[in-house]
C-alpha positions in Angstrom: 103.4 100.1 89.6 102.7 98.5 93.0 100.2 98.2 95.8 101.9 100.9 97.9 102.3 103.4 95.0 99.6 105.9 93.9 99.5 108.3 91.0 101.4 110.9 92.9 103.8 109.2 95.4 105.9 106.1 95.9 105.1 105.4 99.5 107.6 102.5 99.8 110.5 104.9 99.0 109.2 107.2 101.7 109.3 104.4 104.3 112.6 102.9 102.9 114.3 106.2 103.5 113.3 106.0 107.2 114.5 102.5 108.0 117.3 102.0 110.6 119.1 99.1 112.2 117.6 97.8 115.5 119.0 99.3 118.7 119.7 95.7 119.8 118.8 92.1 119.3 117.7 89.6 122.0 118.1 85.9 122.0 115.9 85.1 125.1 113.3 86.6 127.4 111.7 85.4 130.7 108.1 84.3 131.1 105.9 84.1 134.2 102.6 82.3 134.0 100.0 84.9 135.1 97.7 82.2 136.6 100.2 79.9 138.5 102.9 82.6 139.0 105.4 80.0 137.9 108.4 81.6 136.2 109.9 79.5 133.4 113.5 79.5 132.5 114.5 82.0 129.9 112.5 81.4 126.7 114.9 81.0 123.8 114.3 83.1 120.7 116.3 80.4 118.8 119.2 82.9 118.1 119.3 86.6 118.0 115.9 86.7 116.2 114.2 89.4 118.2 115.1 92.9 116.7 114.3 95.7 119.1 114.1 99.4 118.1 112.4 100.6 121.3 112.3 98.8 124.7 108.8 98.6 126.4 107.7 101.8 128.2 105.6 101.3 131.3 102.0 102.3 130.7 102.2 102.0 126.9 99.9 99.7 124.9 101.3 97.2 122.5 99.9 94.9 119.9 101.7 91.9 118.4 100.6 90.1 115.3 101.8 86.5 114.6 102.1 85.2 111.1 103.2 81.5 111.5 105.1 79.2 109.2 105.9 75.5 109.3 109.4 76.5 110.4 111.1 73.3 109.2 112.9 74.3 106.0 116.1 76.2 105.9 114.9 78.2 102.9 111.2 78.2 103.8 109.0 81.0 105.2 109.7 82.7 108.5 107.3 83.0 111.4 107.1 86.8 112.0 105.6 88.9 114.8 105.9 92.7 114.6 105.3 94.6 117.9 103.4 97.9 117.5 103.2 100.6 120.1 99.6 101.9 119.7 99.5 104.3 122.7 97.5 107.5 122.1 96.5 106.5 118.5 100.1 106.4 117.3 101.4 103.3 115.5 105.1 102.7 115.9 106.8 99.4 114.9 109.1 98.9 117.9 110.3 95.3 117.6 110.0 92.2 115.4 110.5 88.5 116.1 111.4 86.7 112.9 112.6 83.1 113.0 112.3 79.6 111.6 111.4 77.1 114.2 108.4 74.8 115.1 105.1 76.6 115.7 104.8 75.3 119.3 108.2 77.0 120.0 106.9 80.2 118.4 104.0 80.1 120.9 106.4 80.2 123.8 108.4 83.0 122.2 105.2 85.0 121.6 104.1 84.6 125.2 107.5 85.9 126.5 107.5 88.7 124.0 104.0 89.7 124.9 104.8 89.7 128.6 107.9 91.8 127.9 105.8 94.4 126.1 103.3 95.0 129.0 101.2 91.9 128.3 100.6 93.1 124.7 97.4 92.3 122.9 98.4 89.3 120.9 96.7 88.3 117.6 97.8 85.1 115.9 96.7 83.9 112.5 95.0 80.6 113.2 95.1 79.2 109.7 97.1 76.0 109.5 100.3 76.3 111.7 98.9 79.0 113.9 96.7 76.5 115.7 99.7 75.0 117.4 100.8 78.5 118.5 97.4 79.3 120.0 97.3 75.9 121.8 100.7 76.7 123.4 99.6 80.2 124.4 96.6 78.7 126.1 98.8 76.2 127.9 100.9 79.2 129.2 97.7 81.0 130.2 98.6 84.1 128.1 95.9 86.6 129.2 95.5 89.1 126.3 94.5 87.3 123.1 92.6 88.5 120.1 89.3 86.9 119.2 88.0 86.9 115.6 84.8 88.9 115.5 85.2 89.6 111.7 84.8 86.0 110.4 82.7 84.7 113.3 80.7 87.5 115.0 78.3 85.1 116.7 80.9 82.8 118.2 84.4 84.3 117.9 87.5 82.1 118.3 91.0 82.9 119.4 93.2 84.3 116.6 92.2 85.6 113.3 91.3 83.5 110.3 92.6 84.8 107.0 89.7 84.5 104.6 89.1 86.4 101.3 87.0 88.9 103.3 89.4 89.4 106.2 92.5 89.5 103.9 91.0 92.3 101.8 90.0 94.2 104.9 93.5 93.9 106.5 95.3 94.9 103.3 93.1 97.9 102.5 93.3 99.3 106.1 97.1 98.8 106.1 97.4 100.5 102.7 95.3 103.5 104.0 97.7 103.9 106.9 100.7 103.6 104.7 99.4 106.3 102.3 98.7 108.6 105.3 102.2 108.1 106.6 100.7 107.4 110.0 103.0 104.4 110.7 106.6 104.3 111.8 108.3 101.3 110.3 112.1 101.2 110.9 112.5 97.6 109.8 114.0 97.3 106.3 112.9 93.7 105.8 109.3 94.7 106.4 109.6 97.4 103.6 111.2 94.8 101.3 108.4 92.3 101.9 105.8 95.0 101.3 107.4 95.6 97.9 
């Protein structure tokens, strides 16, 4: 029937019934380089492309995952970056950046988004277009980046590389959490894409 359906329960329907519109959308955020202290002008999100269900809470821990596209086609893939609150073992989807623009611009957006959410732990897929994003994050001295210990345990690199092994691991762990109903996902587009 589907990857998120077992013999007894349609988990996508469970999550679909719990979606809601974002509390607000943002079209820009500030960024301050943590090394130089230089504050840039407001970083554009290239439209109201940042959907926010929960604003950052001081002291909470956040994780952002960046899935990057070429961003050049009107009908092409989006770059997407969900923001998860992982404080105290809970996992709540609190915001999503979803846009079509050049990967280097996405890098600036992710830096500002990460700073906004308490310098979130930022994991960017480094396959193909993600390399430009990682390069931009390094230029901006973003301090809290994920290093890939799964594919390269001896010499990890910034970002994750989606290989057959890591893709299977990611999907299986995500499916387990979906089946346990231990995630909060208010974003309807996320549920549609899961289908």
